[in-house]
N, C-alpha and C positions, 0 to 999 in steps of 0.2 A: 613594718610597712602594711598597709591596707590591700585587700584583695584587688581592687581597681588600679592602685598604684602599681603593683607589683606587674600586672598584665600590660600598663601602659609602659613601663620602662623595658618589657621584654617583647613586646608584640611583633617587631621586626624580627628577632630571632625566632619566634614560634612560626611565624610564616616560611622562614628559611628552611627550618627544619623540616616543615610539611613538604617543602619543594624537594627535598632530599629523597623523600618516600616516592612521591610522585614520579620522579625521574626513572624509578624502577619499573620495568614493564611487567608486573606481576599479574598477568593474565591467565588464571588457572584453567581456562577451557583450551588453552592450546599447548599441546605437549612440547613444542619447542621453546616454550618460554619457562620450563622448568627450572634452568639455572636462575632465571630472575626471581622464582619464587623463595629459594634459599637466600639469594642476596638481600631480598626485602625483609625477610624474617630476621636475618642477621642485624640489618639496620636498625629495626624495630628494638632488638634486644639493646643495642648501643644507646639509643635515645632513652630507653627506660631507664638504664643506669644513670644516664646523664640527668634525668628528671628527679633522681632521687631514690630510686628502687634498691633495695640492698642485694637482690638477685634478680638475674634476667638471664635466660638461656633458651637455645633453641632446641626443640625437643622433637624427635623424628615420630611420624606416625606411619600408616600404611600407604598415606600419599604425600601431600605437601607437610611440611614441618609446622609445628605449632610454637609460637612464642608464650613461654611462661616468665612471669616476673611477680615478686613480691615486696612489700614493705611491712614489716611488723613494728606496730606502735606500742603494743602491750597486750599481755594475755587476757585483761579483763575488758578488752575492749571489742566491739562487734567487728566483723570482718565482710568487707565488699569484694565481689569479685567482678573485674571488668572484663566484659567479653566484647570483641570488636573482630573484624577481619581485614586481612592486608591484601587478599585478591581482589581483582577488578574486572569488569566485563570488557570484552574486545571493543575495539574504537570504530569497526566499520559502521557506515560508509565513510572512509577517511575523508573523501572530497568535500563533505558537508562541514568539515571543522574549519572554523576561521583561524586557527593557530595549532601549532604541532600538540597533540593531546598529551604527550608525554614531557612538554616542558612548560611548566606553569607560567602563564601569562595574565598580568594583572591590568584589567582595564575597567572603567565604569564603576570601579569600588567593589569588584569581584575578582577572584581567582579562577582562572578556566584551565581545566584539564581533567583527565579521566582520573577519578578518584578523589577529586577536589571536594566533592560530599561523601560520596559513596564508595569506600567507607575510611579513606585515609584522612580527609578533614575532619569527620566526626571523631574519628578515633584520637587524632590529635588533640582535639577538644577536651577528651576524657583525660589523656595524659598530662596535658599542661594544666588542666584543672586540679589534677593531683598535685603537680609539681607547685602550683600557686598556693594550695591549702597548705602544703608541707613547710614551703619557706615563709609563709605569714604566720605560721602557728596556728592554723585553722583545721589541721588534720585530726580528727579524733576517731579514727577506726584503723584496723589494719586493712591493708589493700592487696590484693591478688589481680594478675592480669593473664588472661588467656586470649592470645590472637591467633585466628587459623588463616589458612590459605586457601580454603575450598569453599567457602559460603556461596560464591557465585555459581558452583555446580552441584549445590545440595549437601555439603558438608558429610561426604561419604565417610569419613576417617574420624569425626569429632566425637561420636557416640562412644564408639571402642575406646577411644583416648579417654573419654571422661569415665568409663566404666573401670578402666585400667588405673587412673589416678584420681579416685573419687577421693580419697583422703587428702590428697594435696590440693584439690579444689573446694575444700569444705569451707562454706561461708554461710553468712546470715541472709544475705541478699544478692542479687545479681543485677548490675547497673549497665545499661546497653544504649549507646548513641548511635542507632543505624534506622532511624523513623524520621518522620516529618512533622512539621507543626502546620496549624489551618493556615497562618500566614505570618510574615514578619511582624505585622502590628497585633496579632493574636495569637499569641503562645499557647501550645497545648502539650499535654502529655499523652500519650498513647496507652490506652487500656485495653486494648484487644487488637489481635493480628488474625487474617484468614490463613488457613492451611494451604496445602497445595499437593495437587497429584499431577503428573508429567508422563506423555508417553510419546513413543516415535511410532508412526504407522507405515507399513510397505502394503501396498496392493499390486498384486501381479495379475496380469492377463494372460496375452499369449506369450510364448517363450521366447520371442525375439521382437525388436521394433519390426513395424509392418509399414507397408507403402498404404498412406492414408486413401488413395484413390482406388487401390485395388481391395483393400479390406474395410475401409470406412462405411459404416451403416450396417456391416454383416457381423463384425467383431466387437466387443465390449472394450471400450477406450478406458483404462483404469484411471486417467485422470478424471474423466467425466464421473465414472462410478465414485471415486473418492469423493468428489465435491458434492454428488448427491447424499452420499452418507452422511458426511459432516453436517450438511445442511439440514438434515432431519434430527439432530441431536438437540436443537433448540426449537421449540415451538413458537406459534404465532404470539403466545403471551408471554414470550421472554423467558418460560420456564424449561428447565432441562428435561429431556423425555426419557432418560436412563431409568427402568424400573427400579425403586427401592431408593433413588438418589436421595429423596428428602425425608427418609425414615427418621434419620437422627438429628435433623435440622430444627434446632429451637427457636421458635417464633420470637419475635422482639415484643418485649413488655411495652405496654402504654407508656410507663415511665421512662423507659429507655428511648422510645420515638420522640418523647417531649425534649430529652436532652438532646438528641441529634437535630431536633428542629430549631434549637437554640443556636446551632453553629452559624456563623456568618457564611452566606452562600449565594452568589449571584449567579444564577444559570446563564444570565445572557453573556457575561464576562468569561464565565467556564467554557462555554463554546467558541466563543471568539479567540480564546487564548490557544485552543487546539485545532482551530480551523474547521469546525463542522458546523452545518446548518440546524440539525436536529440531533436529540438524545434519544437513546432506545434502551429498553431492558426489561426486566421481569416486571409485570404490570401488578400495580397496587403498592409499589414502592416508590420512595423518592431517590433521588439521584445519590444523595448521602448515604442512605441506607442500601442501595443497589451496590455501592462501590466500597462498602466497608462491612456489612453485616449480613448479606446474603451470597451464596454460592455463584459462580459465573463458569462460563466455558468457553475457551477462546482457541483459534487456530493460529498458533505461534509461527508457523512457516508451512510452505507447501510448494512441492516441485515436482518435475518429470519431463520427460520427451526433451525436445529441442528448444533451447533458450540462447542460443548463439545469436550472432550477427546475421542478418538477412533471413530467409525461409527455408524450411526443410518440411516437405509434408510427410509426416511420421505419424504412425499411430503407436505410441509407446508400449513397451512391455511393461514398465512399472511406473507407479505414483508413490509419493512420499508425504508425510506430513508430520509436524511437531504439535503437539496439543496438551495445553494446559487447563485445570480446573482449579480455580480458587475455592477452597471449602471453609466452612463456619465451625465454630467450635463444637465438640461432639460428634463430628464427622470424622471418622477414621479413614484415612488417605489409602490404606492397603484395602480395606472394604470397597471403596469407592474405585480403586483402580480395578478389583476383580469385577464389579458391576458393569464397568465400562467395556471392559474387554469381553466379557459374555455378550453384552448387548451389541456390541460392534460386530462381533462374529456371527450372531444372529441374524441381522439385517443384511449381511453381505449376500449379494446376489450369487448363483452357482457360476456365473461368467468370470468371477475374479477369484483368488485367492488372498486373504487378508491375514497379516501378521501384526499384533500389537505387542509393543515391548515397553514395559514400564521401566522408567529411568529412576526418578526420585521423587520424594514426597515429603511431607509433615504434617503434624497436627496445628489446628489453631490455638490460640491463646488469649485468656483473659485475667487482667491484674486487677485484684479488689483495691479500691480507692482508700480503704480505711488500714493499710499498711502504714506502719510507721515509716517506714523508707520512701513510700508515695507520698506521704505529708511532707517529709523532709524536701523531698524534690520539688514538690508543688511551692513550697515556701522559696525554695532557692531559685526557681525560674521566675517567681514573681519579684524577688529582689533583683534579678540581673536584667528583666526585661520590663519592669515596672507595671506589670499587668498580672492578676492572677490566672495562670493558666486553665485552659478548659481541659476536661476529660473527654477524649474521643477514641473511636475504634479506627484502626485503618484498614485499607484494602490489601497492603502487601503481605507477604509471607518470610518470617525468619524461622524455619522448620526447627533449628537447635533449641530454640526458647522452650518448646514443649518437651524436649529431650531433656534439656536441663531440669526441668520440674519432675520429670519422670526418673531420672538417674541420680541426680543430686539432691532431690527434693527441697529444692529452693525456687523462690518467686523471683521474678526478673521485673525490675522497673525500666520501662522504655522511654528514656529521657532523651529524645532526638530533636535536632535543631535543623532538618532540611527543609527547604521550600520545593514546593511543586516546580517552580521555574528553573530549579537548579538542573534540570533535564539529565538526571541520573541514567545510566544504561543508554544515554543517546550523545549525539554529536553536541559539542560545546557545553559539556558538564560543567557547572560552575558552583561557586560557594561565596556568598556576600561575606566581606571581610568584617562588617560591623557585626554579623550575626556570628562569625566566627569566634570573636572577642567574648562576646555576650554568653555564647555557648561555655566557653572557659569560665567565664565569672559564674555562671549557674552550677557548674561541677564543683568548683571551689566551695562555694556557698552551701552545696549539699554537704559535703564533709564538716562543715561548721554546724549543719543544724543536725545531722544523723546521730542518734545515740543507741540505737538497736532496738 
């Protein structure tokens, strides 16, 4: 049976099995969902065995468990390690979902649910691509699987797991589907990711909440001060003002800027899709350069004082914020974290006390397009989608990818099939079913092409 014929004959089962994973509320950010993490890991082990893996087991870590699986085709064949994550983001705000986020719903040719794309849907493309290649006689490699349950909280346990099980995870290349394409009509392979640094900030003023009428104008308001400090981090030209921040940033070459310029991009449609009238960012760079190859600084959350119903005239004692920085290759997240903490403490006025707590981070990553595995992926995507994929850098972060390179000494091929409109991390996350099936086909074709 041919690859496309096998997918056509089994596509309803593939979607049903994806649904069985989606229904498990594997939200790693919430302690109360700890039982669901083990349930989801166990379900993945079952699905790996059903797909043809000779071994699949749930292995403990210091945090959520890891699923390990393998299929050994022959000692003289190359080994591919498949990485994915089974944890998902929280679903709030729940009221914005048009259907239950943990009950997969199909409408308009899409499956809607939390994890439909990130990363249960894309993980399923990998597993079903493996199954399809195996059942149709196109599997020409040994295959290992490592699925973690902490990617959405920074993968705090996976590096130690990799160090402990380095021999178990030995491979020639790592294959990951957790990125996106330029569009459904313009397939692409991701050749670079930004790194990440993340902090939580606490600003304390008076020793208790105060009456804003009695104290306002005489005592520093921590929320006001925090906003002023955060506003100073990015200058008028869009550049981050932290001293030393750009020391290790590699400027884009003229060749790479020319490649980026070839990517189809409609700025008017881009603005319309996200509901903004104007774009802004670092001066001297295009939108596609800013959101993929340049660093960024963002306030991800800010709160303090009274936010309940009605009014309360209070001058709060504390203010809080969650901050992220997207980094580019060569920027070390630990160095950037220290630079930011020192800077923020230095600009703090004496009227408040500031506490900066780093939470997690990771390095950026670049994949050479000359790798045999990249060429195999390129040919596979072209076969499935009918077009040669573009090589593009993406603005997101998968910190564990750089860890794999450092610990396992292996390069990763980022063979993702997400779309911007899939709304990952947001209400009404979705995955187009036609892309789901094409993704499975592309993975199966990869095994047909890859020879190590």
